[in-house]
Backbone of each chain as ProteinMPNN parsed JSONL, in Angstrom:
{"seq_chain_A": "MATVSVDLTVDARGLNCPMPIVRTAQAVKGLASGQTVEVIATDPGSVKDFAAWSKTTGNEIVEQTADGGEFHFVLRKK", "coords_chain_A": {"N_chain_A": [[107.15, -54.487, 112.31], [105.914, -56.742, 113.474], [105.318, -57.77, 116.826], [106.216, -59.955, 118.123], [109.048, -62.175, 117.894], [110.135, -63.039, 114.631], [110.826, -65.704, 112.358], [110.792, -65.819, 109.662], [109.638, -64.007, 106.807], [106.788, -63.629, 104.782], [105.96, -61.965, 102.004], [103.034, -61.311, 100.781], [101.66, -59.423, 99.47], [99.46, -58.075, 97.088], [98.968, -60.504, 95.937], [96.549, -62.823, 94.745], [93.857, -64.824, 96.102], [94.377, -68.329, 95.89], [96.945, -67.74, 96.681], [98.308, -66.337, 98.866], [97.962, -68.135, 101.034], [99.04, -70.453, 99.917], [101.748, -69.729, 99.478], [102.466, -69.268, 102.122], [102.056, -71.78, 103.292], [104.016, -73.174, 101.908], [106.291, -71.897, 102.9], [106.151, -72.526, 105.623], [106.629, -75.224, 105.585], [109.374, -75.413, 105.51], [110.164, -74.702, 108.033], [111.051, -75.285, 111.52], [109.316, -76.95, 114.192], [107.594, -74.71, 116.292], [108.865, -72.463, 115.343], [108.371, -69.213, 113.788], [106.369, -67.498, 111.336], [105.912, -64.535, 109.537], [103.316, -62.928, 107.846], [102.325, -60.785, 105.255], [99.523, -59.591, 103.711], [97.229, -58.626, 101.09], [94.924, -59.617, 100.132], [91.495, -59.635, 100.577], [90.161, -61.866, 101.449], [91.872, -63.139, 103.099], [91.765, -63.008, 105.909], [89.704, -64.704, 106.875], [90.62, -66.977, 105.578], [93.186, -67.512, 106.669], [92.449, -68.009, 109.282], [90.956, -70.362, 108.954], [92.89, -72.012, 107.873], [94.745, -72.151, 109.929], [93.205, -73.38, 111.922], [92.769, -75.872, 110.748], [95.333, -76.923, 110.217], [96.676, -76.668, 112.577], [98.687, -74.892, 113.035], [99.466, -72.094, 114.825], [97.861, -68.875, 115.054], [99.532, -66.2, 116.198], [99.607, -63.522, 116.225], [97.711, -60.847, 114.895], [96.828, -58.306, 112.76], [95.187, -55.512, 111.148], [95.633, -53.05, 108.715], [94.859, -50.339, 106.922], [94.005, -51.8, 104.544], [95.955, -53.695, 104.437], [96.777, -56.864, 105.64], [98.061, -58.451, 108.43], [99.813, -61.134, 109.714], [101.098, -63.313, 112.24], [102.328, -66.484, 112.452], [102.708, -69.53, 114.248], [104.554, -72.424, 113.838], [103.201, -75.664, 114.238]], "CA_chain_A": [[105.708, -54.569, 112.439], [105.522, -57.781, 114.426], [105.799, -57.551, 118.188], [106.922, -61.17, 118.529], [110.158, -62.399, 116.963], [109.733, -63.89, 113.509], [111.943, -66.406, 111.723], [110.682, -65.706, 108.21], [108.536, -63.142, 106.387], [106.214, -63.875, 103.454], [105.287, -60.774, 101.486], [102.003, -61.79, 99.849], [100.886, -58.26, 99.021], [99.147, -58.092, 95.661], [98.648, -61.858, 95.472], [95.145, -63.218, 94.893], [93.515, -66.136, 96.643], [94.798, -68.806, 97.216], [98.403, -67.663, 96.749], [98.87, -66.036, 100.19], [97.994, -69.366, 101.83], [99.971, -71.397, 99.276], [103.12, -69.283, 99.788], [102.69, -69.454, 103.558], [102.186, -73.22, 103.538], [105.348, -73.552, 101.397], [107.294, -71.358, 103.824], [106.059, -73.252, 106.894], [107.234, -76.55, 105.384], [110.806, -75.321, 105.77], [110.43, -74.28, 109.412], [110.974, -76.298, 112.578], [108.206, -76.756, 115.121], [107.807, -73.598, 117.227], [109.338, -71.273, 114.629], [107.256, -68.355, 113.385], [106.403, -66.841, 110.031], [105.099, -63.334, 109.433], [102.725, -62.82, 106.507], [101.623, -59.544, 104.947], [98.663, -59.879, 102.564], [96.209, -57.628, 100.768], [93.715, -60.326, 99.716], [90.497, -59.465, 101.634], [89.731, -63.175, 101.954], [92.924, -63.794, 103.884], [91.438, -63.086, 107.347], [88.985, -65.969, 107.086], [91.435, -68.088, 105.081], [94.24, -67.852, 107.627], [91.779, -68.611, 110.441], [90.609, -71.741, 108.579], [94.145, -72.772, 107.677], [95.297, -72.361, 111.271], [92.348, -74.354, 112.608], [92.922, -77.189, 110.121], [96.706, -77.435, 110.256], [97.207, -76.595, 113.94], [99.678, -73.816, 113.14], [98.718, -71.105, 115.606], [97.986, -67.439, 114.778], [99.928, -65.582, 117.467], [99.401, -62.082, 116.116], [96.922, -60.532, 113.704], [96.394, -56.912, 112.713], [94.8, -55.013, 109.83], [95.968, -51.633, 108.646], [94.715, -49.736, 105.596], [93.948, -52.756, 103.434], [96.992, -54.722, 104.589], [96.531, -57.795, 106.745], [99.343, -58.891, 108.949], [99.657, -62.314, 110.582], [102.264, -64.094, 112.65], [101.881, -67.864, 112.716], [103.725, -70.401, 114.834], [104.41, -73.797, 113.332], [102.82, -76.681, 115.232]], "C_chain_A": [[105.289, -55.566, 113.502], [106.085, -57.478, 115.801], [106.435, -58.811, 118.759], [108.038, -61.414, 117.51], [109.697, -63.348, 115.848], [110.979, -64.486, 112.849], [111.953, -66.209, 110.218], [109.525, -64.765, 107.889], [108.097, -63.52, 104.975], [105.478, -62.607, 103.045], [104.301, -61.224, 100.412], [101.139, -60.632, 99.363], [100.686, -58.318, 97.51], [98.798, -59.472, 95.127], [97.182, -62.176, 95.742], [95.036, -64.579, 95.563], [93.767, -67.196, 95.583], [96.29, -68.61, 97.473], [98.964, -67.241, 98.124], [98.986, -67.289, 101.078], [99.005, -70.363, 101.248], [101.415, -71.024, 99.613], [103.455, -69.52, 101.257], [102.902, -70.929, 103.884], [103.549, -73.716, 103.053], [106.424, -73.12, 102.386], [107.325, -72.163, 105.127], [106.685, -74.647, 106.788], [108.718, -76.55, 105.746], [111.167, -74.92, 107.195], [110.397, -75.466, 110.369], [109.771, -75.965, 113.46], [108.539, -75.636, 116.103], [108.329, -72.336, 116.56], [108.14, -70.492, 114.087], [107.474, -67.761, 111.994], [105.459, -65.645, 110.074], [104.589, -63.245, 107.998], [102.053, -61.455, 106.362], [100.845, -59.795, 103.656], [97.704, -58.719, 102.325], [94.898, -58.284, 100.308], [92.672, -60.236, 100.842], [89.975, -60.791, 102.199], [90.711, -63.777, 102.946], [92.597, -63.905, 105.369], [90.735, -64.412, 107.649], [89.833, -67.169, 106.644], [92.516, -68.488, 106.074], [93.649, -68.478, 108.891], [91.468, -70.085, 110.159], [91.855, -72.608, 108.453], [94.774, -73.117, 109.02], [94.525, -73.452, 112.006], [92.603, -75.77, 112.064], [94.314, -77.774, 110.329], [97.289, -77.436, 111.668], [98.319, -75.578, 114.11], [98.963, -72.584, 113.702], [98.943, -69.664, 115.113], [98.327, -66.756, 116.094], [99.772, -64.069, 117.425], [98.634, -61.813, 114.829], [96.482, -59.081, 113.777], [95.973, -56.568, 111.283], [95.061, -53.519, 109.817], [95.875, -51.159, 107.2], [94.759, -50.714, 104.441], [95.05, -53.798, 103.456], [96.677, -55.565, 105.816], [97.85, -58.425, 107.139], [99.12, -60.04, 109.932], [101.029, -62.799, 111.027], [101.744, -65.457, 113.074], [103.039, -68.67, 113.298], [103.496, -71.83, 114.365], [104.155, -74.779, 114.469], [104.008, -77.603, 115.511]], "O_chain_A": [[104.423, -55.282, 114.329], [107.206, -56.984, 115.923], [107.124, -58.745, 119.776], [107.975, -60.912, 116.388], [108.975, -64.316, 116.088], [112.036, -63.857, 112.793], [112.979, -66.402, 109.565], [108.537, -64.729, 108.622], [108.926, -63.708, 104.085], [104.49, -62.225, 103.67], [104.688, -61.485, 99.273], [100.018, -60.838, 98.898], [101.623, -58.576, 96.755], [98.375, -59.598, 93.978], [96.641, -61.854, 96.8], [95.982, -65.366, 95.587], [93.39, -66.974, 94.433], [96.849, -69.234, 98.375], [100.015, -67.749, 98.516], [99.981, -67.474, 101.779], [99.731, -71.029, 101.986], [102.212, -71.884, 99.986], [104.569, -69.917, 101.599], [103.8, -71.288, 104.645], [104.17, -74.566, 103.691], [107.352, -73.874, 102.676], [108.396, -72.444, 105.665], [107.202, -75.183, 107.768], [109.253, -77.55, 106.226], [112.347, -74.811, 107.529], [109.803, -76.505, 110.079], [109.28, -74.837, 113.464], [109.627, -75.609, 116.677], [108.25, -71.253, 117.139], [107.044, -71.032, 113.945], [108.603, -67.556, 111.55], [104.343, -65.739, 110.587], [105.344, -63.463, 107.05], [101.305, -61.027, 107.24], [101.424, -60.166, 102.635], [97.408, -57.939, 103.229], [93.891, -57.603, 100.117], [92.93, -60.708, 101.949], [89.416, -60.828, 103.295], [90.425, -64.803, 103.564], [93.101, -64.809, 106.036], [91.125, -65.143, 108.56], [89.775, -68.238, 107.251], [92.741, -69.677, 106.298], [94.256, -69.359, 109.499], [91.685, -70.947, 111.01], [91.875, -73.768, 108.865], [95.268, -74.225, 109.225], [95.115, -74.333, 112.632], [92.646, -76.738, 112.824], [94.462, -78.969, 110.585], [98.278, -78.119, 111.932], [98.844, -75.415, 115.212], [97.987, -72.1, 113.13], [100.068, -69.281, 114.794], [97.505, -66.733, 117.01], [99.8, -63.408, 118.463], [98.867, -62.457, 113.806], [95.838, -58.67, 114.741], [96.356, -57.248, 110.331], [94.753, -52.811, 110.775], [96.697, -51.524, 106.36], [95.47, -50.488, 103.462], [95.089, -54.685, 102.603], [96.354, -55.045, 106.884], [98.636, -58.866, 106.301], [98.33, -59.922, 110.868], [102.003, -62.705, 110.28], [100.859, -65.579, 113.921], [104.191, -68.513, 112.895], [102.396, -72.372, 114.478], [104.803, -74.731, 115.514], [103.897, -78.526, 116.318]]}, "seq_chain_B": "MNAMDEPLNLVLFSGTDDKLQAAAVLAAGAAALGKPVNVFLQYWALDAFSKGKIDGDHGLAPEAGAEGRAAVDALTKAGQASWAETLRQAKELGSVDIQACSLSMDLLHLEPEDLDPLVDGTEGVTAFYLNAGEGQVVFI", "coords_chain_B": {"N_chain_B": [[88.147, -91.407, 110.81], [89.661, -88.409, 109.856], [88.022, -85.626, 108.291], [89.652, -84.143, 106.658], [91.445, -85.955, 105.714], [90.281, -87.32, 103.684], [90.253, -87.415, 100.128], [89.984, -84.562, 97.884], [88.186, -84.575, 94.972], [88.509, -83.628, 91.791], [86.826, -83.322, 88.824], [87.655, -82.392, 85.745], [86.207, -80.958, 83.007], [85.629, -78.833, 81.285], [87.462, -76.696, 79.096], [88.181, -74.04, 79.216], [89.964, -71.044, 80.163], [89.004, -69.683, 82.462], [87.435, -71.545, 83.914], [89.328, -73.513, 84.357], [91.09, -72.081, 85.904], [89.53, -71.588, 88.189], [89.299, -74.204, 89.093], [91.987, -74.796, 89.617], [92.496, -73.098, 91.742], [90.849, -74.224, 93.707], [92.156, -76.68, 93.977], [94.723, -75.896, 94.858], [94.14, -74.627, 97.274], [93.141, -76.77, 98.786], [95.425, -78.364, 98.836], [97.101, -76.768, 100.368], [95.927, -77.027, 102.813], [96.592, -79.539, 103.435], [95.086, -81.525, 102.384], [94.551, -84.338, 100.35], [94.481, -84.286, 96.751], [92.768, -85.326, 93.898], [92.844, -85.098, 90.451], [90.94, -85.394, 87.594], [91.093, -85.552, 84.201], [89.023, -84.71, 81.579], [87.727, -84.681, 78.213], [87.63, -81.431, 76.936], [89.108, -80.178, 78.83], [91.246, -81.903, 79.136], [92.445, -81.601, 76.655], [93.443, -79.019, 76.935], [95.601, -79.481, 78.56], [97.523, -80.481, 76.937], [100.816, -80.777, 75.608], [102.518, -77.826, 74.75], [100.163, -76.505, 74.385], [99.335, -75.804, 76.853], [100.159, -73.402, 78.116], [98.921, -71.543, 76.571], [96.262, -69.44, 75.177], [93.059, -70.177, 76.164], [90.566, -69.2, 75.969], [87.369, -68.073, 77.358], [84.517, -69.072, 79.383], [81.233, -68.987, 77.86], [79.476, -67.27, 79.293], [81.075, -65.306, 80.304], [81.459, -63.068, 78.635], [82.207, -59.778, 77.199], [82.832, -58.014, 79.261], [83.618, -59.755, 81.283], [85.855, -60.855, 80.101], [87.526, -58.615, 80.089], [87.812, -58.234, 82.84], [89.136, -60.563, 83.648], [91.483, -60.278, 82.163], [92.537, -58.038, 83.406], [93.19, -59.007, 85.955], [95.15, -60.844, 85.242], [97.066, -59.151, 84.188], [97.711, -57.834, 86.491], [99.284, -59.658, 87.659], [98.363, -62.16, 88.426], [98.792, -65.61, 88.972], [98.919, -68.056, 86.364], [96.548, -70.715, 85.616], [97.908, -73.065, 85.157], [100.387, -72.591, 86.377], [99.511, -72.221, 88.995], [98.621, -74.806, 89.569], [101.05, -76.166, 89.357], [102.394, -75.153, 91.582], [100.687, -76.061, 93.571], [101.142, -78.79, 93.364], [103.77, -78.938, 94.217], [103.443, -78.316, 96.823], [101.625, -80.079, 98.095], [99.81, -83.225, 98.075], [98.936, -83.791, 95.035], [97.412, -85.317, 92.491], [97.316, -85.764, 89.087], [95.374, -87.035, 86.566], [94.83, -88.314, 83.302], [91.842, -88.964, 81.551], [91.19, -92.041, 80.096], [89.402, -92.569, 78.011], [88.98, -90.02, 76.949], [91.527, -89.535, 76.025], [91.62, -91.253, 73.839], [89.547, -90.138, 72.317], [90.605, -87.632, 71.646], [92.794, -88.362, 70.267], [95.285, -88.563, 71.616], [98.549, -89.272, 72.879], [100.426, -90.512, 75.715], [102.877, -89.085, 75.722], [102.179, -86.741, 74.548], [101.192, -85.075, 76.441], [101.429, -82.456, 78.919], [104.028, -82.354, 81.427], [102.796, -81.929, 83.892], [100.723, -83.671, 84.095], [100.165, -86.741, 85.609], [99.576, -89.323, 84.777], [97.56, -91.825, 83.038], [94.237, -92.93, 83.363], [91.304, -95.005, 83.86], [87.755, -94.572, 84.468], [87.013, -96.2, 86.56], [89.289, -96.594, 88.131], [89.578, -93.974, 88.883], [87.314, -93.606, 90.573], [87.932, -95.447, 92.561], [90.228, -94.319, 93.725], [89.072, -91.977, 94.584], [87.677, -92.575, 96.844], [85.946, -91.864, 99.832], [85.758, -89.229, 99.458], [84.689, -85.899, 98.378], [83.272, -85.354, 95.115], [83.819, -83.175, 92.538], [82.586, -81.564, 89.732], [83.753, -79.802, 87.016]], "CA_chain_B": [[89.019, -90.719, 109.852], [89.466, -86.958, 109.761], [87.483, -85.201, 106.987], [90.747, -83.604, 105.853], [92.212, -87.061, 105.146], [89.609, -87.774, 102.462], [90.685, -86.545, 99.025], [89.083, -83.755, 97.063], [88.273, -85.151, 93.629], [88.046, -82.656, 90.802], [86.696, -83.809, 87.45], [87.693, -81.213, 84.875], [85.638, -81.231, 81.682], [85.73, -77.621, 80.462], [88.844, -76.341, 78.772], [88.406, -72.596, 79.144], [90.899, -70.6, 81.2], [88.342, -69.298, 83.72], [87.046, -72.742, 84.671], [90.553, -74.181, 84.791], [91.624, -71.257, 87.0], [88.706, -71.863, 89.374], [89.67, -75.545, 89.549], [93.352, -74.736, 90.154], [92.38, -72.439, 93.051], [90.317, -75.242, 94.634], [93.205, -77.68, 94.205], [95.814, -75.302, 95.646], [93.637, -74.407, 98.627], [93.091, -78.076, 99.454], [96.819, -78.797, 99.057], [97.639, -75.963, 101.478], [95.336, -77.564, 104.044], [97.067, -80.905, 103.621], [94.073, -82.457, 101.881], [94.96, -84.881, 99.044], [93.64, -83.87, 95.626], [92.837, -86.093, 92.653], [92.27, -84.361, 89.328], [90.662, -86.298, 86.472], [90.944, -84.657, 83.04], [88.184, -85.236, 80.504], [87.371, -83.85, 77.07], [88.336, -80.204, 76.541], [90.11, -79.882, 79.864], [92.432, -82.703, 78.804], [93.085, -80.957, 75.494], [94.183, -77.844, 77.417], [96.829, -79.949, 79.235], [98.482, -81.069, 76.016], [102.098, -80.07, 75.493], [102.512, -76.734, 73.782], [98.894, -75.751, 74.469], [98.986, -75.535, 78.26], [100.358, -71.998, 78.492], [98.275, -70.694, 75.571], [94.97, -68.823, 75.498], [91.989, -71.156, 75.962], [89.276, -68.518, 75.972], [86.575, -68.069, 78.593], [83.166, -69.608, 79.249], [80.389, -68.02, 77.134], [78.839, -66.286, 80.169], [82.028, -64.25, 80.676], [81.193, -61.877, 77.826], [83.313, -58.83, 77.021], [83.208, -57.479, 80.587], [84.343, -60.824, 81.966], [87.165, -60.93, 79.447], [88.313, -57.471, 80.577], [88.117, -58.455, 84.26], [90.166, -61.616, 83.712], [92.725, -59.693, 81.64], [93.068, -57.115, 84.414], [93.833, -59.83, 86.997], [96.373, -61.412, 84.662], [98.004, -58.044, 84.081], [98.137, -57.515, 87.861], [100.25, -60.67, 88.094], [97.767, -63.414, 88.893], [99.414, -66.8, 88.39], [98.054, -68.811, 85.454], [96.05, -71.947, 86.244], [98.957, -74.094, 85.087], [101.37, -72.259, 87.415], [98.861, -72.491, 90.286], [98.642, -76.261, 89.76], [102.446, -76.57, 89.612], [102.688, -74.827, 92.984], [99.891, -76.972, 94.402], [101.816, -80.088, 93.35], [104.978, -78.822, 95.051], [103.037, -78.131, 98.211], [100.902, -81.193, 98.702], [99.598, -84.416, 97.28], [97.999, -83.481, 93.956], [97.637, -86.297, 91.431], [96.539, -85.371, 87.906], [95.265, -88.174, 85.664], [94.057, -88.146, 82.075], [90.79, -89.96, 81.3], [91.661, -92.808, 78.943], [88.44, -92.397, 76.912], [89.25, -88.72, 76.332], [92.793, -89.691, 75.287], [91.235, -91.846, 72.545], [88.73, -89.156, 71.596], [91.439, -86.532, 71.151], [93.971, -88.977, 69.623], [96.48, -88.151, 72.358], [99.411, -90.281, 73.483], [100.969, -89.961, 76.971], [103.971, -88.121, 75.486], [101.603, -85.476, 74.058], [100.67, -84.31, 77.576], [102.366, -81.694, 79.738], [104.495, -83.128, 82.588], [101.896, -81.773, 85.055], [99.83, -84.838, 84.122], [100.922, -87.849, 86.185], [99.317, -90.595, 84.129], [96.263, -92.028, 82.392], [93.461, -93.968, 84.04], [89.884, -95.093, 83.518], [86.851, -94.024, 85.472], [86.962, -97.1, 87.719], [90.439, -96.237, 88.969], [89.269, -92.667, 89.472], [86.397, -93.79, 91.707], [88.641, -96.166, 93.629], [91.092, -93.346, 94.404], [88.239, -90.922, 95.156], [87.287, -93.022, 98.182], [84.737, -91.245, 100.371], [85.893, -87.781, 99.285], [83.744, -85.227, 97.491], [83.589, -85.282, 93.691], [83.383, -81.881, 92.002], [82.671, -81.571, 88.264], [83.907, -78.42, 86.559]], "C_chain_B": [[88.657, -89.235, 109.798], [88.967, -86.587, 108.358], [88.589, -84.684, 106.076], [91.608, -84.705, 105.236], [91.591, -87.579, 103.856], [90.008, -86.855, 101.31], [89.562, -85.659, 98.484], [89.282, -84.258, 95.638], [87.66, -84.201, 92.616], [88.008, -83.32, 89.427], [86.639, -82.579, 86.563], [87.25, -81.624, 83.48], [85.879, -80.039, 80.758], [87.183, -77.207, 80.27], [89.088, -74.853, 78.677], [89.225, -72.135, 80.355], [90.22, -70.242, 82.523], [87.974, -70.515, 84.562], [88.28, -73.497, 85.168], [91.202, -73.414, 85.941], [90.858, -71.535, 88.297], [89.071, -73.23, 89.966], [91.051, -75.542, 90.208], [93.356, -74.096, 91.545], [91.864, -73.446, 94.092], [91.393, -76.272, 94.98], [94.296, -77.132, 95.114], [95.382, -75.065, 97.089], [93.594, -75.703, 99.417], [94.5, -78.559, 99.783], [97.426, -78.052, 100.238], [97.102, -76.45, 102.823], [95.807, -78.99, 104.33], [96.084, -81.96, 103.157], [94.548, -83.02, 100.529], [93.973, -84.472, 97.954], [93.866, -84.822, 94.452], [92.162, -85.277, 91.565], [92.138, -85.329, 88.158], [90.316, -85.435, 85.264], [90.151, -85.324, 81.934], [88.01, -84.193, 79.394], [88.245, -82.607, 76.922], [89.338, -79.746, 77.591], [91.39, -80.657, 79.556], [93.187, -82.061, 77.645], [93.939, -79.767, 75.941], [95.494, -78.225, 78.11], [97.815, -80.565, 78.249], [99.685, -80.144, 75.857], [101.993, -78.966, 74.444], [101.241, -75.911, 73.833], [98.672, -75.199, 75.865], [99.147, -74.066, 78.645], [99.721, -71.024, 77.489], [96.965, -70.096, 76.073], [93.859, -69.825, 75.16], [90.607, -70.519, 76.005], [88.571, -68.619, 77.315], [85.217, -68.698, 78.313], [82.273, -68.546, 78.61], [79.786, -66.936, 78.04], [79.779, -65.153, 80.569], [81.728, -62.95, 79.913], [82.406, -60.961, 77.758], [83.784, -58.266, 78.363], [84.018, -58.498, 81.369], [85.747, -60.957, 81.419], [88.077, -59.825, 79.988], [88.725, -57.682, 82.037], [89.226, -59.494, 84.43], [91.511, -61.067, 83.231], [93.374, -58.773, 82.67], [93.778, -57.889, 85.53], [95.152, -60.416, 86.495], [97.461, -60.343, 84.601], [98.556, -57.656, 85.454], [99.048, -58.599, 88.441], [99.656, -61.949, 88.642], [98.431, -64.595, 88.18], [98.418, -67.499, 87.475], [97.575, -70.081, 86.164], [97.119, -73.035, 86.232], [100.003, -73.86, 86.175], [100.792, -72.536, 88.815], [98.88, -73.992, 90.581], [100.058, -76.766, 90.029], [102.803, -76.319, 91.073], [101.927, -75.746, 93.925], [100.562, -78.343, 94.486], [103.079, -80.078, 94.189], [104.612, -78.869, 96.529], [102.448, -79.382, 98.841], [100.79, -82.377, 97.772], [98.516, -84.124, 96.242], [98.319, -84.404, 92.784], [96.723, -85.969, 90.249], [96.562, -86.515, 86.889], [94.404, -87.827, 84.453], [93.043, -89.28, 81.968], [91.145, -90.709, 80.016], [90.701, -92.691, 77.743], [88.705, -91.084, 76.173], [90.568, -88.736, 75.563], [92.503, -90.247, 73.891], [90.496, -90.834, 71.686], [89.596, -88.104, 70.914], [92.689, -87.031, 70.424], [95.271, -88.527, 70.276], [97.225, -89.381, 72.868], [99.992, -89.668, 74.751], [102.053, -88.901, 76.741], [103.454, -86.784, 74.928], [101.18, -84.558, 75.208], [101.781, -83.58, 78.325], [102.789, -82.546, 80.941], [103.671, -82.925, 83.871], [100.993, -82.998, 85.206], [100.648, -86.057, 84.553], [100.702, -89.167, 85.467], [97.936, -90.618, 83.499], [95.535, -93.131, 83.143], [92.026, -93.957, 83.533], [89.044, -94.625, 84.688], [86.786, -94.91, 86.721], [88.106, -96.794, 88.682], [90.203, -94.888, 89.635], [88.378, -92.823, 90.7], [87.07, -94.498, 92.871], [89.489, -95.18, 94.428], [90.282, -92.245, 95.1], [87.77, -91.281, 96.573], [85.969, -92.412, 98.611], [84.751, -89.731, 100.16], [84.874, -87.215, 98.304], [84.233, -85.279, 96.042], [82.983, -83.993, 93.141], [83.623, -81.89, 90.495], [82.705, -80.136, 87.757], [84.052, -78.401, 85.038]], "O_chain_B": [[87.485, -88.87, 109.706], [89.421, -87.15, 107.362], [88.477, -84.775, 104.853], [92.409, -84.437, 104.341], [92.269, -88.195, 103.034], [90.091, -85.64, 101.494], [88.376, -85.964, 98.609], [90.411, -84.355, 95.157], [86.446, -83.997, 92.588], [89.021, -83.815, 88.932], [85.681, -81.808, 86.624], [87.833, -82.511, 82.857], [86.277, -80.203, 79.604], [88.014, -77.352, 81.166], [90.099, -74.431, 78.116], [89.186, -72.749, 81.422], [90.79, -70.468, 83.59], [88.175, -70.52, 85.777], [88.275, -74.052, 86.267], [91.789, -74.012, 86.842], [91.456, -71.696, 89.361], [89.141, -73.389, 91.185], [91.263, -76.2, 91.226], [94.123, -74.5, 92.418], [92.375, -73.512, 95.21], [91.524, -76.682, 96.133], [94.746, -77.817, 96.032], [96.162, -75.275, 98.018], [93.969, -75.731, 100.589], [94.747, -79.092, 100.865], [98.178, -78.632, 101.021], [97.761, -76.294, 103.852], [95.453, -79.572, 105.356], [96.219, -83.138, 103.485], [94.913, -82.244, 99.646], [92.776, -84.332, 98.207], [95.003, -85.09, 94.063], [91.034, -84.815, 91.739], [93.099, -85.998, 87.78], [89.351, -84.672, 85.302], [90.546, -86.366, 81.412], [88.132, -82.99, 79.622], [89.464, -82.716, 76.798], [90.29, -79.026, 77.29], [92.491, -80.125, 79.7], [94.416, -81.987, 77.656], [95.02, -79.532, 75.4], [96.394, -77.395, 78.236], [98.835, -81.116, 78.663], [99.585, -78.922, 75.956], [101.433, -79.177, 73.369], [101.218, -74.763, 73.388], [97.917, -74.244, 76.05], [98.348, -73.542, 79.422], [99.959, -69.819, 77.557], [96.612, -70.233, 77.244], [93.735, -70.264, 74.017], [89.596, -71.218, 76.07], [89.102, -69.174, 78.277], [84.813, -68.842, 77.159], [82.508, -67.35, 78.783], [79.604, -65.801, 77.6], [79.332, -64.144, 81.114], [81.746, -61.865, 80.495], [83.495, -61.321, 78.203], [84.98, -58.064, 78.576], [84.989, -58.148, 82.04], [86.707, -61.146, 82.167], [89.242, -60.065, 80.302], [89.845, -57.352, 82.426], [90.132, -59.327, 85.246], [92.552, -61.356, 83.821], [94.598, -58.729, 82.795], [94.84, -57.476, 85.995], [96.14, -60.475, 87.228], [98.622, -60.6, 84.919], [99.699, -57.215, 85.578], [99.526, -58.479, 89.569], [100.363, -62.746, 89.259], [98.609, -64.587, 86.962], [97.221, -67.536, 87.762], [98.133, -70.472, 87.189], [97.226, -73.826, 87.169], [100.454, -74.805, 86.821], [101.495, -73.023, 89.701], [99.126, -74.399, 91.716], [100.253, -77.681, 90.829], [103.43, -77.155, 91.722], [102.455, -76.164, 94.956], [100.557, -78.982, 95.538], [103.428, -81.086, 94.805], [105.357, -79.384, 97.363], [102.744, -79.703, 99.992], [101.554, -82.524, 96.818], [97.324, -84.202, 96.54], [99.374, -84.283, 92.161], [95.503, -85.906, 90.399], [97.624, -86.914, 86.413], [93.389, -87.14, 84.567], [93.363, -90.431, 82.265], [91.374, -90.094, 78.975], [91.142, -92.713, 76.594], [88.663, -91.031, 74.944], [90.712, -88.032, 74.564], [93.059, -89.783, 72.896], [90.77, -90.686, 70.495], [89.359, -87.733, 69.765], [93.537, -86.237, 70.016], [96.231, -88.159, 69.598], [96.621, -90.388, 73.237], [100.052, -88.444, 74.871], [102.133, -87.927, 77.489], [104.206, -85.812, 74.847], [100.846, -83.396, 74.981], [102.926, -84.033, 78.359], [102.008, -83.366, 81.424], [103.836, -83.676, 84.832], [100.554, -83.322, 86.31], [101.677, -86.373, 83.956], [101.556, -90.052, 85.537], [97.239, -89.606, 83.429], [96.132, -94.142, 83.514], [91.595, -93.019, 82.863], [89.561, -94.321, 85.763], [86.53, -94.414, 87.818], [87.912, -96.744, 89.897], [90.572, -94.676, 90.79], [88.655, -92.24, 91.747], [86.809, -94.184, 94.032], [89.475, -95.197, 95.659], [90.738, -91.654, 96.078], [87.503, -90.401, 97.391], [84.991, -92.433, 97.863], [83.855, -89.03, 100.63], [84.277, -87.943, 97.511], [85.434, -85.252, 95.774], [81.782, -83.757, 93.266], [84.727, -82.185, 90.036], [81.799, -79.349, 88.032], [84.193, -77.331, 84.445]]}, "name": "protein", "num_of_chains": 2, "seq": "MATVSVDLTVDARGLNCPMPIVRTAQAVKGLASGQTVEVIATDPGSVKDFAAWSKTTGNEIVEQTADGGEFHFVLRKKMNAMDEPLNLVLFSGTDDKLQAAAVLAAGAAALGKPVNVFLQYWALDAFSKGKIDGDHGLAPEAGAEGRAAVDALTKAGQASWAETLRQAKELGSVDIQACSLSMDLLHLEPEDLDPLVDGTEGVTAFYLNAGEGQVVFI"}
């Protein structure tokens, strides 16, 4: 799915707010700076939540798509 | 000082599962952003954190009604994490300190060993305000 290389994937499909962000934040803790994590979520709040999380933490959204109720993000650790 | 450095201070009073869930979501979201969280447990919220009761059914706020009960049950059935599990994950992720109100400990005849390990300690309201600093205080 991702067009950039990813180091880790978080499948957050079916998880309610705030679990997609919580799982992602947990996953990012284990990554080195510059590594990427791919997240697949179905929570409709995740688009705004990931934007806010990225802005606050400095972890950059490098890819973002939506397809049939699934939201897909690739984030690069600051 | 960055606004994200100031703690979020949640005062939990109500002991029903819906209000505790709403509080746990706020705590976990703040923890994911790297914002410190202080949780102060009073009255019926403290009772819900006692050992053996924490994973039980604590009912819902009166406004939930039968439809609210059904909606909450549907989310639980779909795999939504309980408020206690959400708080456990929030504590793993960030700085989340959960303190029991000492007055409520007396009221409910609770000793520190009666509380679930999620609770970090017991303090009075003065210590709560000191730790709250300039951060927002939210009463639930």
